[in-house]
C-alpha positions as CSV (number, residue, x, y, z in Angstrom):
1,M,125.3,77.0,134.7
2,R,122.6,74.7,135.0
3,L,118.7,75.0,136.4
4,L,116.7,71.7,137.2
5,D,113.0,72.1,136.2
6,T,110.1,70.9,138.1
7,V,109.8,68.1,135.6
8,V,113.4,66.5,137.0
9,L,111.9,66.2,140.5
10,I,108.2,64.5,139.7
11,G,110.5,62.2,137.2
12,A,113.1,60.9,139.9
13,L,109.7,60.8,142.1
14,N,108.3,58.7,139.8
15,T,109.6,55.5,139.1
16,G,106.8,54.6,136.6
17,S,108.1,57.6,134.6
18,R,110.1,57.2,131.7
19,H,112.0,60.0,132.5
20,H,112.7,58.4,136.0
21,P,116.3,57.1,135.4
22,E,117.3,60.5,133.2
23,S,115.8,62.5,136.0
24,V,117.7,60.8,138.6
25,E,121.1,61.1,136.8
26,H,120.5,64.8,137.3
27,L,120.0,64.6,140.8
28,N,123.0,63.0,140.9
29,Q,125.3,66.1,138.9
30,L,123.4,68.3,141.3
31,R,125.7,66.5,144.3
32,E,128.4,66.6,141.8
33,S,128.6,69.7,139.9
34,D,128.8,73.3,141.3
35,E,127.5,74.2,138.1
36,T,124.2,72.3,138.7
37,L,121.9,74.4,141.0
38,V,117.6,73.9,141.9
39,P,115.8,77.2,142.1
40,G,113.9,77.8,144.8
41,V,110.8,77.8,142.9
42,V,110.8,74.4,141.7
43,L,110.9,73.4,145.2
44,L,107.6,75.4,145.7
45,E,106.4,73.8,142.5
46,A,107.1,70.1,143.4
47,D,105.0,70.9,147.0
48,L,102.1,72.1,145.0
49,V,102.1,69.0,142.5
50,M,102.4,66.2,145.4
51,K,99.6,68.5,147.3
52,T,97.3,68.6,144.4
53,R,98.0,65.1,143.4
54,G,96.7,63.8,146.7
55,Y,99.3,63.2,148.6
56,S,98.8,63.3,152.5
57,A,101.4,65.5,154.9
58,E,103.2,62.9,155.7
59,E,104.0,61.7,152.1
60,R,105.2,65.1,151.3
61,R,107.1,65.2,154.5
62,L,109.2,61.5,153.6
63,T,109.7,63.0,149.8
64,W,110.6,66.0,151.2
65,H,113.0,64.4,153.5
66,A,114.3,61.9,150.9
67,L,114.6,64.4,148.3
68,E,117.4,66.7,151.1
69,G,120.1,64.1,150.1
70,W,120.2,65.4,146.9
71,V,118.8,69.2,147.2
72,S,121.2,70.9,150.0
73,A,120.4,74.4,150.8
74,E,123.7,75.3,149.1
75,K,121.9,73.6,145.9
76,V,119.2,76.2,146.1
77,V,118.7,79.5,144.3
78,P,116.4,82.1,144.6
79,N,114.9,84.6,142.5
80,T,115.6,88.0,142.4
81,A,113.7,91.1,142.1
82,S,114.9,91.8,138.6
83,S,114.1,88.1,137.7
84,M,110.4,88.2,139.0
85,R,109.9,91.6,137.2
86,G,111.5,89.4,133.7
87,A,108.9,86.7,134.8
88,V,105.8,89.6,134.6
89,A,107.2,90.2,131.3
90,L,107.5,86.6,130.2
91,Q,103.9,86.0,131.9
92,E,102.4,88.6,129.4
93,R,103.9,86.7,126.1
94,G,101.8,83.9,127.1
95,V,104.4,82.0,129.7
96,D,103.1,80.0,132.4
97,Y,103.3,81.4,136.4
98,F,105.9,78.7,136.9
99,D,107.7,78.7,133.6
100,S,108.4,82.3,133.8
101,L,109.8,82.3,137.3
102,I,112.5,79.3,136.0
103,A,112.7,81.0,132.5
104,S,113.4,84.1,134.5
105,L,115.9,83.0,136.4
106,A,117.5,81.0,134.0
107,I,117.9,84.2,131.5
108,E,119.4,86.6,134.6
109,A,122.1,83.7,135.4
110,G,122.9,82.8,131.9
111,A,121.8,79.2,132.8
112,T,120.4,76.9,130.7
113,V,117.4,75.0,132.1
114,V,117.3,71.6,132.9
115,T,113.7,70.4,131.5
116,T,111.6,68.4,128.8
117,D,109.1,71.3,129.2
118,K,108.6,72.5,125.4
119,A,107.4,75.8,126.9
120,L,110.6,76.4,128.2
121,S,112.4,75.2,125.3
122,G,110.4,78.8,123.5
123,V,112.0,81.1,125.8
124,V,115.3,79.4,127.4
125,S,118.0,77.4,126.3
126,T,117.0,74.3,127.6
127,D,119.2,70.8,128.0
128,W,117.8,67.5,128.5
């Protein structure tokens, strides 16, 4: 199983990003592969990133409308109570809040996280 990190969504949205082409390809794989999913917390973090970068409510609505073509409901995986418990342990080791939620879910599912985030590669299997 492969879990897409927030950097994939943000990279796909930012056409000026050096990671844009790869991010779009990862989102295309989301449509094609039953083994590629998006943690629900990634959606929350992406929305928070947009909000803190000054996206208006209308811009956020339009962005989510565009992403719906890639990220359908059946492609979103929720955290479980046990993965939340694991995230707390990772946070105690200094892992960032959202990174800990994604990493803990990946650990529980035996998944690889698709990311460029070096902090995640220190605690879970990653790939780009």
